[in-house]
C-alpha positions, 0 to 999 in steps of 0.5 A: 624092507625090514619086517618090523613086527618080526624085529620087535618080536625078536627083541627090538623095542618099539620097532615101528617107531624106530623104523627110520633108524632100522631102515638106515641100518638095513640100507648099510647092509646090516642083517636082522640078527646084527640089529637084534644083537646090537639092541641086546647091548643097548647099542642099536643106534651105535651099530653103524659106527661100532662096526667101523671101530671093531678090529673084526668080528669077535671070533675067538675067546682068550682060551681059543686064542691061546690054543691057536697060538700054542700058549698057556691061556694064563699068559694070553690073558695076562698079555690082554690085561697088560694092554688095558683090555678086559673080557667077561671070561676066558670063554667069552668070544671077544677077540678078532683074527687081527687081535690074535695076530697081534698077540702072536706078534707079542709072543714072538717078541717075548721069545726074543726079548723075554717076558718082562720086556715084552709085557712092559711094551704091551703096557706102554702100548695100551696106555698110549692107545688109551690116551690117544683114544680119549683125545680123539673121542673128546675132540669129536664129542666137542666138535660133533655134539650129535654123536652123543645120544644124550645131546641129540635125543634122536637115534637116527641123527646120532647114528649118522653122526657116529657113522661119519666120525667112525669112518675116519678110524681106518684112516687114523690107523694108517696115519698112526702107523706112518707117524709111528715109523717116523718116530722110530727113526728119530728115536733111533737117532736120539739113542745113538747120541745118549747110549753109553753101554749095553744097558738101559742107561743113557746120558742126557739132559732132563728138563721139567717146566710147569705153570706157576700158581696153576692150582690157584688158577683152577679155582678161578677159571671155567672148564672151557678157560682151563681147557684152553689154557692147558691146550695153549701150554701144551701146544707152545711146549711141544713146538719148542721141544721139537724145534730145539731137537729135544724129545717130549716125554710126557705131560703131567697135568700142568707140568711137562718133562722133556729130554735132550741129547746135549745140555745146549739143546736142553737149555734152549728148550727151557728158554723157549718155553719160559719165554714163549710169546704165546705163553706171555700173551696168554698170561702164563707164568712158566718156570723150569728146572734142568739137570743132566746125567745118567738115567734109566730109560725104560718103557718110554720114561726116565728114572734116576737122580737127575730126573728127581733133581730136575723135578724138584728144581722146577718146584723151587723156581720162581715164576719165569725163572729157570734153575739149573743144576751144578752139572748143567752149570759146569757143562755150559760155562759160558751161560750167564747165571746168578750166584749159586743157591743151596736148596733143601729139596724133598727127597735129597738129604743134602742141600742141592746147589742150583743156579738161576739163569739170568 
């Protein structure tokens, strides 16, 4: 049985009143020292779930991690920052053994690919994990209000709810690893079709689609309705892109970008998104712009004139319309289109020829 007087003397406020929470934590095996430290961080109610999310006990500082890896501390600090992670100082214990092992993997990759490529990979990884973490957290908060102390107003109830949710973290890690391996295989097959030389350039189709009049919609919809709208658009789009063999690059608010190894796939995605029955049922007006050509593929994104042109074409398209570039039109001569249009697009000094799909 926990010594409540000793815990209160050590820094846990109102220990007797919070006895049910303390007994719950003690039953899970937490020591008095661990509870006092959690209270110091203002996280006594979160201790049961926090430990399931940690990568391990914080046994290393950035400086000691650098010494262990045989690297300059400035390099290790820069790598940690590239992952989107921060610590209070170079000597603050914040990294686990698993963290140091991960940084060792980065160091080995840097030795093969160079600093710029390896650090760029860390930035993509950090941004992707941050977005995934936000998605997981928002989903859990919406489905389990008790996980928020501001909602439950009961430390023990929140501790139990948080513990139950955090128990999925190791399982999600295993799932992420498995899904990552599958995506690596599909990515390899995709690049086999679009790489033309030893550079980072690829030849592919680029498409953008967005919700016409989205800004006006945001003025009339509630937060819940807006969330449902974006979720519906995202789900419908992802289904179509994957079914057609394309690759989903990113969502930017109400806009989606995808690439495809050939113009036929590119067009099938656009037709599927703009005319998707679920979009029609939800009253979504979608438009798209397509181009094809040589682009720079780097850090999970694509850059170049075909990307810029496709992005501008979607802005010029009418609701429910698909505008294709002159290149896509030439690559798909049997595809019916309307007469060519000379469009003045932002960022292009000369009019851009586009064809509306019919």
